[in-house]
C-alpha angles and dihedrals in degrees: 000000000000104000115195136189112266092020119157109225118192125191113201124190148079138300094314087063094034094059093174094308094164090063095056123078095227093048092235098112130217102287143069096319091061090044091054093047091048090050091051091054092045100047101029101037095155090061136067129217134181108227118193129185110214099172122121125192117256098010122155120197086264093059094043090051092054092055097036097107095049101039102032118012094045088056088063095220121205090195122025130187118190120191112179140139111073093097092048084059095038097054090063088063107036103042118097098196113081088201094066112121102242122193103255122209089256094051088047092057092048091049092051091047089055092047089054090050093054091048099053094112092054108111095217118018126179131186118203115205117225119267131204122201097223119115093196100092093196091060107124097231091046092052091053092044089056091051093053089045087055088055091054091050091048093049091048093050091048090049098040091241122145123243133210116209117214101166092077090056094050088045091054088052093049092055081078108022135023123256087237087068086068101036135001090219095043091229112073108073102213119192096314096043089047088057092053092048094044092051091054093048091048090051090051088050089053100249099114130024 
């Protein structure tokens, strides 16, 4: 990515991005978005960046798409990261009502296509496929997460949008420690997972190699 002084950097997504942002004065939350902003200050002190947390707890791709104009497009990002999909998967497992309208794989792809269409004017746009911190690859939720991640990759390839893979970084961690050591639900990254995510994003931005 071509990071430039005065860039506006927006992070769109769900609770992984949100990270309790409404409880912090700067609205950046307590997760990877704050870590990225702090690293930019620490390692690029001569430059200024506007960093915006556009994550909302519980969002699926359907809900993110519905608020895209207000929360993302109107911020006029120069650089945009979008990590969405884990709730599209999760709702298939934690809802008790079979009549609930889940986000199917087909709709997920359509939602991503619409998000890409709305982001055509963004200079640098990156889709981040969902990850799941479970090293048993036959786990039902991990299998579905990988299918939805494949859809992200397919849409990105069709649209000429770059992707940033987080699952390999978590898989490397899980060679030594269980994903449960980071989070009981294997989704929310906590402080350790936030560091893993932030490192990947900072590398994508060119701060670390």
